[in-house]
N, C-alpha and C positions, 0 to 999 in steps of 0.2 A: 413274657413269651412273643417269637422272634416272630414277625410279620413278614408273609411270605407272598405278599400279595404282588401283581409284578410290578406297580407303582414305589414299591418300600426296595426294588433295589437297586442300593445307588452305583453299583456295576455297569448298570443299564446305560444310566446316564455319562459313565465314564466312557464309556463306548460311545455315544451321539460325540463326545467331546472329543475322541481320537479323532474325528472329521476333520479337524482343522491340519491334521496333512496332508487337505485336499482345498485347502482355503487358499486364493488366487488364482486356481483352475477355472476356465471360464465353465466345463463339463465334466464333476468327474464320470467317471464309466460304470454310471449304476446301469447302466445294460449290462452288463459283463457280469454283475450281482444280484445272483440267486438265491437268497437264503433260506435253508427251513424252517429257522426257527422265525414265531412271530411276537409279537408283544401287545401290549397297551397302552399308552402312556399318558399323563396327564397333559396333551400340550394341544392348543385349540385356537383355529385362525376365527375371529368375527368377521362379521359381516363390511367391515369396514378392508378390511387384511392384516389387521393389528394380529400379532403373536401373543399370547399368552401360555406361561406355564406354572401349574398349580395356583390358576388365579390369579398369578400376577404377571401385570403386562413386559413383555421382552425389550427394552429398549436400546439393545446394542445392536446397531444395525447389520455388521457384518455377517452377526450371527443367526438374523433369521432368514440375508441371504445364504450362508452356507447352508443353512436347513432347506430353504426352499430347492438349491439345486441337486439334492438328493431323493425329494419328493417322487413319489411314483403315484397316479391312479391306477386302479386295479379295476379290472371288466367290472367288479360289482358293486363298482361306487364308491369305492373306500379308499381313504388314505392312508398314505405309508411315508416314513422316512426310512431310507435305506441305507443301511451297510455292509460291507462284504460277511456281517458273520449273522446280522438278524434285521429284518423289516418290525417299524414302530410305528402301531397305526394312531392317526392322529383324529381328531375333528375338528370339520371345516364349516363352517354354519352355510355358508353360499358356495363362493367359489374363493379358490386360494390368493388372486391376486387382485390389484388395484388397477385400472388403465390410466395411470397419471398425467399422461401428456401425450401428445398429438401433433405430430406436423404432416402438411400436404406438397409430395413430393408430383411434379407435371399438373396434368389435366385432363379434362374428360375422358373418354376411356383409357388412357393410358395413366391415369392418376392414381397415385400410391399414397395409401394410410400407412403410416410407422407410427405404431405405439409404442408406448415405453411404460414397461410395468415399475410397478414398487420396489422392485426388487432390481432395478434397472437393466432387464431384458428389452429388447427390441421385437416388434414383430410386424410385419410387410401385412395387411389385411388383403387374403388371395384365399387361393386353393390348398396351399398352405397352412393358411391361419386365416381360417372362415370366420367371420362377424356374425354373432345369432343375435336374436332379439326376442328378449321375455317379455310379456303383459306382465304389468305391473300393476292390479287393480287399488284404486283409492276414496273410499267413502266420500270426500269431500272434492278431492279434484279431479274424479272420475278414473281414468284409465292411459299408463303411458307406457313406453316400448323402452326397456333399459336393454344397452347395448352390451355384447361381450366378446372378446376376439380371444383365441385360442393361442396361448404363447408358445407352449412346447408341449407334444406327448400327451394330449388333450387336458390339458389345466388349462383354466382359462383366467380371464382378470374382466371385472366387473368394471366397465367404462365409468372414473369419476363424470361428477356432475359438471364440471366446469369443461372436461371434455367431451361431455355428452353435447351442451348447448353447441359447440365446436364444431360437432359431426351434424347436428342436424341445420345446421349453416351451409351443409355441400347438398343435403336432401334435393331429389332431381326427380321430372318422373323417367320412369323408364322408356323405352321403344323396343319395339321388334317383339321378342319375345318375352318383354320384362313390360309392355306395354298394361296399363294401367295400375303399376303398381310405384310408389315412390320409396327411393333407394339411394345410396351409393356408388359410387363404383370405386376398386383399389384391385389393383392386382390383375386387371382382366377381368373382372369379376364383379356381376353385381349385386348386392347384398339386396332383394327388396325387405321394408321393413312395415308400409300397411299399403292398402289397396288406396290407390287413387280417389276412390269414389267416397 
């Protein structure tokens, strides 16, 4: 008996593989792709930013980078890999990327925090790439604030542990409109993490 479920369609993976024609391009033109056909595929990005297909870790970095370059976050919170002919829904446990490196340019209110994702994309924290902090509670260790940086088009990266400590070393108490908050400056913006009290 023929299996007609979406994940059983080998042609779907052939179409995803056809994206290889865009490999090497910094940004495939997904803003021009508005396919009506949608599907679900058994692909997941776990909390650590690792990609899995049918439960198997995808080890080829070039492949995951290619897939990430055609990822779109829809207004309903679903993630899709978009091709010119269809968009394929995937599962994301937390956010799709990890911020694995950070460098600091300049200082004070002119400071720029430049984050690099595990997909090799850079983003300077600021108005276009805001930092956000989610409180994460732990029964044994109390609560902490996990930083996220928007990489592009609503797609975020969770700041890795080593970058987290680097970021915390830059905390300072805000002044003026930001008085009473601890946070960091980047790109002319003050990102408050917690109230200084």
